[in-house]
C-alpha positions as CSV (number, residue, x, y, z in Angstrom):
1,X,3.2,33.1,10.8
2,X,0.4,31.8,13.0
3,X,-3.3,32.5,12.4
4,X,-6.5,31.1,13.8
5,X,-7.8,28.5,11.5
6,X,-9.4,25.0,11.3
7,X,-6.9,22.1,11.6
8,X,-7.0,18.4,12.4
9,X,-6.9,17.2,16.0
10,X,-6.1,13.6,16.8
11,X,-7.3,12.1,20.2
12,X,-4.3,10.1,21.4
13,X,-6.5,8.2,23.8
14,X,-8.9,7.0,21.1
15,X,-6.3,6.4,18.4
16,X,-5.3,2.7,17.9
17,X,-2.5,3.4,15.5
18,X,-4.2,1.6,12.6
19,X,-2.7,4.0,10.0
20,X,-5.9,4.4,7.9
21,X,-5.7,8.2,8.2
22,X,-2.1,8.2,6.9
23,X,-3.1,6.7,3.5
24,X,-6.2,9.0,3.4
25,X,-4.2,12.2,3.8
26,X,-3.0,13.4,0.4
27,X,-0.8,16.1,1.9
28,X,1.1,13.6,4.0
29,X,0.3,15.6,7.2
30,X,-0.1,12.5,9.4
31,X,2.3,9.7,10.3
32,X,2.4,6.9,12.9
33,X,4.8,7.5,15.7
34,X,5.1,5.1,18.7
35,X,1.9,3.4,17.7
36,X,-0.2,6.6,17.4
37,X,-1.2,8.9,14.6
38,X,0.3,12.3,14.9
39,X,0.2,15.5,12.9
40,X,3.6,16.0,11.2
41,X,3.3,19.8,10.9
42,X,0.6,22.4,11.0
43,X,2.0,23.6,7.7
44,X,1.0,20.3,6.0
45,X,-2.6,20.2,7.2
46,X,-5.2,22.1,5.1
47,X,-7.9,21.6,7.7
48,X,-10.4,20.1,5.2
49,X,-10.6,16.8,7.1
50,X,-10.4,14.2,4.3
51,X,-9.0,11.8,6.9
52,X,-12.0,12.0,9.3
53,X,-14.1,9.4,7.5
54,X,-11.3,6.9,7.4
55,X,-10.7,6.7,11.2
56,X,-12.5,3.6,12.6
57,X,-12.1,5.0,16.2
58,X,-13.5,8.4,15.4
59,X,-10.3,9.8,17.0
60,X,-10.0,12.6,14.5
61,X,-11.9,15.9,14.6
62,X,-11.5,19.4,13.3
63,X,-10.7,22.2,15.8
64,X,-10.1,25.9,15.4
65,X,-6.9,27.2,17.0
66,X,-3.8,29.2,16.4
67,X,-1.6,27.4,13.8
68,X,0.9,27.9,11.1
69,X,-0.7,28.6,7.8
70,X,-1.1,25.7,5.3
71,X,1.6,25.9,2.7
72,X,0.9,24.0,-0.5
73,X,4.3,24.8,-1.8
74,X,6.0,23.1,1.1
75,X,3.7,20.1,0.7
76,X,4.5,19.7,-3.0
77,X,8.2,19.9,-2.3
78,X,7.9,17.2,0.4
79,X,5.8,15.0,-2.0
80,X,8.4,15.3,-4.7
81,X,11.1,14.3,-2.3
82,X,9.2,11.3,-1.1
83,X,7.4,10.2,-4.2
84,X,3.9,11.0,-3.0
85,X,0.8,10.4,-5.1
86,X,-0.8,13.2,-7.1
87,X,-3.6,15.2,-5.5
88,X,-7.2,14.6,-6.4
89,X,-8.0,16.2,-9.7
90,X,-4.4,16.1,-10.9
91,X,-3.5,14.4,-14.3
92,X,-3.5,10.6,-14.0
93,X,0.2,10.3,-14.9
94,X,2.1,9.1,-11.8
95,X,4.8,11.1,-10.2
96,X,8.4,10.3,-10.9
97,X,9.5,7.3,-8.9
98,X,12.7,7.5,-7.0
99,X,14.2,4.0,-7.0
100,X,15.7,2.1,-4.1
101,X,18.1,4.1,-2.0
102,X,21.0,1.7,-2.7
103,X,22.0,-0.8,-5.4
104,X,22.1,-4.3,-3.9
105,X,22.7,-7.4,-5.9
106,X,20.0,-9.1,-3.9
107,X,17.3,-6.8,-5.4
108,X,18.1,-7.7,-9.0
109,X,14.9,-8.6,-10.9
110,X,14.6,-12.4,-11.4
111,X,12.0,-14.7,-12.9
112,X,12.2,-18.1,-11.2
113,X,11.6,-21.0,-13.6
114,X,9.8,-24.0,-12.2
115,X,8.4,-27.2,-13.8
116,X,4.9,-26.7,-15.0
117,X,3.8,-29.6,-12.8
118,X,5.2,-28.1,-9.7
119,X,2.7,-27.4,-6.9
120,X,3.0,-26.8,-3.2
121,X,1.5,-30.2,-2.5
122,X,4.6,-31.8,-4.0
123,X,7.2,-32.7,-1.4
124,X,10.9,-32.0,-2.0
125,X,13.9,-32.7,0.1
126,X,13.4,-29.4,1.7
127,X,9.6,-29.8,2.2
128,X,6.7,-28.5,0.1
129,X,7.7,-27.1,-3.3
130,X,7.8,-23.3,-3.5
131,X,5.5,-21.6,-6.0
132,X,7.3,-18.3,-6.0
133,X,8.1,-17.1,-9.6
134,X,9.3,-13.6,-9.1
135,X,12.0,-11.8,-7.1
136,X,12.1,-9.4,-5.3
137,X,8.7,-9.4,-3.7
138,X,8.8,-6.2,-1.6
139,X,6.7,-3.6,-3.5
140,X,9.4,-1.0,-2.8
141,X,12.0,-3.0,-4.7
142,X,9.9,-4.4,-7.6
143,X,10.5,-2.8,-11.0
144,X,7.4,-1.6,-12.7
145,X,8.9,-2.9,-16.0
146,X,9.4,-6.5,-14.7
147,X,8.3,-9.0,-17.4
148,X,6.4,-11.1,-14.9
149,X,4.0,-8.1,-14.2
150,X,3.0,-7.5,-17.8
151,X,-0.7,-8.2,-18.3
152,X,-0.6,-10.4,-15.2
153,X,-3.1,-11.2,-12.4
154,X,-1.2,-9.4,-9.7
155,X,-1.3,-10.4,-6.1
156,X,-0.9,-7.5,-3.6
157,X,-0.3,-9.1,-0.2
158,X,0.1,-7.8,3.3
159,X,3.4,-9.2,4.5
160,X,1.9,-10.9,7.5
161,X,-0.4,-13.1,5.4
162,X,2.1,-15.9,4.5
163,X,2.8,-16.4,8.2
164,X,-0.9,-16.7,9.1
165,X,-2.1,-18.7,6.1
166,X,-0.3,-22.0,6.0
167,X,-1.4,-22.8,2.4
168,X,-0.3,-19.5,1.0
169,X,1.8,-20.9,-1.8
170,X,-0.8,-23.5,-2.8
171,X,-3.8,-21.2,-2.6
172,X,-2.4,-18.0,-4.1
173,X,0.9,-18.5,-6.0
174,X,0.0,-21.6,-8.0
175,X,0.0,-20.9,-11.7
176,X,2.8,-18.5,-11.6
177,X,1.0,-15.4,-10.3
178,X,3.4,-12.5,-9.5
179,X,3.3,-11.3,-5.9
180,X,4.3,-8.0,-4.3
181,X,4.1,-7.5,-0.5
182,X,3.7,-4.4,1.7
183,X,2.5,-3.3,5.1
184,X,0.1,-0.3,5.0
185,X,0.9,0.5,8.7
186,X,4.7,0.2,9.0
187,X,5.9,1.0,5.6
188,X,4.9,4.6,5.8
189,X,8.3,5.9,4.7
190,X,8.1,3.9,1.4
191,X,6.6,5.5,-1.7
192,X,4.3,2.5,-2.3
193,X,1.4,4.4,-3.9
194,X,3.4,5.9,-6.7
195,X,5.2,2.6,-7.3
196,X,1.9,0.7,-7.6
197,X,0.5,3.4,-9.8
198,X,3.6,3.1,-12.1
199,X,3.1,-0.6,-12.3
200,X,-0.5,-0.1,-13.4
201,X,0.6,2.3,-16.1
202,X,3.6,0.3,-17.4
203,X,2.5,-3.3,-16.9
204,X,-1.2,-3.1,-17.3
205,X,-2.1,-6.1,-15.2
206,X,-5.4,-7.8,-15.9
207,X,-6.5,-7.8,-12.3
208,X,-5.4,-7.1,-8.7
209,X,-6.1,-9.5,-5.8
210,X,-5.5,-7.9,-2.5
211,X,-4.8,-10.5,0.3
212,X,-4.9,-8.8,3.6
213,X,-5.2,-9.7,7.3
214,X,-8.4,-9.1,9.2
215,X,-6.9,-6.3,11.4
216,X,-8.3,-2.9,10.6
217,X,-5.0,-1.3,9.5
218,X,-4.7,-3.8,6.7
219,X,-7.6,-2.1,4.9
220,X,-5.1,0.5,3.9
221,X,-3.8,-2.0,1.3
222,X,-7.1,-2.2,-0.5
223,X,-7.5,1.6,-0.4
224,X,-4.0,2.0,-1.8
225,X,-5.0,-0.3,-4.7
226,X,-8.1,1.6,-5.4
227,X,-6.3,5.0,-5.3
228,X,-3.6,3.7,-7.6
229,X,-6.1,2.5,-10.2
230,X,-7.8,5.9,-10.1
231,X,-4.4,7.7,-10.3
232,X,-3.3,5.6,-13.2
233,X,-6.5,6.1,-15.1
234,X,-7.0,2.4,-15.9
235,X,-9.8,0.0,-15.4
236,X,-8.6,-3.0,-13.4
237,X,-10.9,-5.2,-11.3
238,X,-9.9,-5.5,-7.6
239,X,-10.7,-8.4,-5.4
240,X,-10.1,-8.4,-1.7
241,X,-9.5,-11.6,0.3
242,X,-9.3,-11.3,4.1
243,X,-7.3,-13.8,6.1
244,X,-7.9,-14.5,9.8
245,X,-5.2,-14.2,12.4
246,X,-5.8,-17.9,13.2
247,X,-5.3,-18.7,9.5
248,X,-7.7,-19.4,6.6
249,X,-9.7,-17.0,4.4
250,X,-12.8,-15.5,6.1
251,X,-14.1,-13.2,3.4
252,X,-13.8,-12.6,-0.3
253,X,-15.2,-9.5,-1.9
254,X,-15.2,-7.8,-5.3
255,X,-14.1,-4.2,-4.6
256,X,-14.2,-2.8,-8.1
């Protein structure tokens, strides 16, 4: 049934597809389609506008128009199906995590043993030595109970970073730090927030270092880390390192 109410409006001309509004919308009412943010369904949008302050383009406003009523029950069912994060004010316990959609031998948890003297400056027959100590690295595939995560200094890395930063292994992976990678803009179908929340609850890492690219959409990775810490009800320091498209770190900041 339609009624006249307040609802989100997204200016398609102003939207740059950064995806910041997607991670800001608890109800999951927004997604990126063809490079632009779009409202999934009127039913998912409560019209409160929590996403407004997260849009760097000011492309989101609130309008009053005929729309389907907001249905919290429908939203909760969709969140349960996709492993969405708990709403603000909900208990800190993370929602149940639905594992990978298929069982693949390549996703089996592995700890890679390397000589304690190994470093990426060392040359091997195949080039500089790798510093990677854990597998898999995709956040969607990593087990929250992986031994390498327990009490670790966790690296949460945007998946473009190792391509832009030539010294990635040397600068970030030395010392055996576990790494998980994700894209806050393109991985919108993956339940990354509940997975990261579960890691914080189960593994209790000492710290999180978010290594992101300088592009605006990458800021969603830092916000995801902050939201996961809040949802898990833990105290974990978060450091953000920003990498330039041309390579090299351009900024380091203590987030929390």
